[in-house]
ZAMARGU-4260 file (C-alpha; in steps of 0.2 Angstrom, whole numbers, plus 5000, padded with zeros to 4 digits):
<rodrens>
0) 5882/5102/6065 | 5893/5101/6080 | 5907/5112/6074 | 5896/5126/6067 | 5898/5142/6078
5) 5879/5147/6076 | 5873/5129/6079 | 5883/5130/6095 | 5875/5147/6100 | 5858/5139/6096
10) 5862/5125/6107 | 5867/5136/6121 | 5885/5130/6121 | 5891/5148/6117 | 5883/5163/6125
15) 5875/5177/6115 | 5865/5193/6118 | 5848/5187/6112 | 5836/5200/6106 | 5823/5188/6098
20) 5819/5169/6098 | 5805/5158/6093 | 5804/5140/6087 | 5812/5144/6070 | 5823/5159/6073
25) 5836/5166/6084 | 5842/5184/6084 | 5857/5191/6094 | 5869/5206/6094 | 5885/5204/6084
30) 5900/5204/6094 | 5910/5215/6082 | 5896/5228/6077 | 5898/5237/6061 | 5884/5250/6066
35) 5876/5256/6082 | 5863/5242/6080 | 5870/5226/6072 | 5860/5210/6075 | 5862/5193/6067
40) 5846/5183/6063 | 5848/5165/6060 | 5837/5150/6057 | 5838/5136/6070 | 5839/5123/6056
45) 5857/5122/6049 | 5856/5130/6031 | 5874/5133/6025 | 5870/5150/6016 | 5859/5158/6003
50) 5865/5145/5990 | 5857/5131/6000 | 5840/5139/6001 | 5828/5127/5992 | 5809/5124/5990
55) 5810/5113/6005 | 5817/5126/6017 | 5812/5143/6009 | 5798/5144/6022 | 5811/5147/6035
60) 5818/5161/6026 | 5801/5169/6023 | 5798/5168/6042 | 5815/5176/6045 | 5809/5191/6034
65) 5793/5192/6043 | 5803/5193/6060 | 5816/5206/6054 | 5804/5221/6053 | 5798/5216/6071
70) 5816/5216/6077 | 5820/5232/6068 | 5804/5241/6076 | 5809/5234/6093 | 5826/5241/6091
75) 5819/5258/6086 | 5825/5258/6069 | 5811/5268/6062 | 5822/5279/6051 | 5828/5263/6041
80) 5840/5249/6042 | 5850/5237/6031 | 5848/5218/6029 | 5864/5209/6022 | 5868/5191/6019
85) 5886/5186/6013 | 5886/5171/6002 | 5902/5161/6001 | 5920/5164/6006 | 5923/5177/5992
90) 5908/5187/5998 | 5915/5187/6016 | 5904/5174/6023 | 5914/5168/6038 | 5901/5157/6047
95) 5893/5144/6035 | 5876/5145/6043 | 5863/5156/6034 | 5862/5173/6043 | 5856/5190/6040
100) 5864/5206/6047 | 5852/5220/6053 | 5862/5236/6053 | 5855/5253/6058 | 5855/5266/6071
105) 5864/5279/6060 | 5865/5285/6043 | 5873/5271/6033 | 5885/5274/6019 | 5878/5271/6001
110) 5895/5263/5997 | 5895/5244/5995 | 5910/5236/6004
</rodrens>
């Protein structure tokens, strides 16, 4: 999708600070971090969000959740981390490309947004 911000990052049209990449997934630092460690993990295939996960693409999400602990370990998040995905405009999803936030590096609030 040519107008999708994350697709443009995947294509290399927009720079990012990559922390992990393989054939299926790209992970990079958030430009407006909400915690000392704030990384976005996205599939290279365009999936618009959690609501668009299907039997045909769920293997991609499974792979993302295999990669997330590896990224967290590499970032030194041994005391814990949070994984968040906003789904839809009312939930605060601003980029309609499936992505998961890894947040950590400090004691996180128990309060939900």
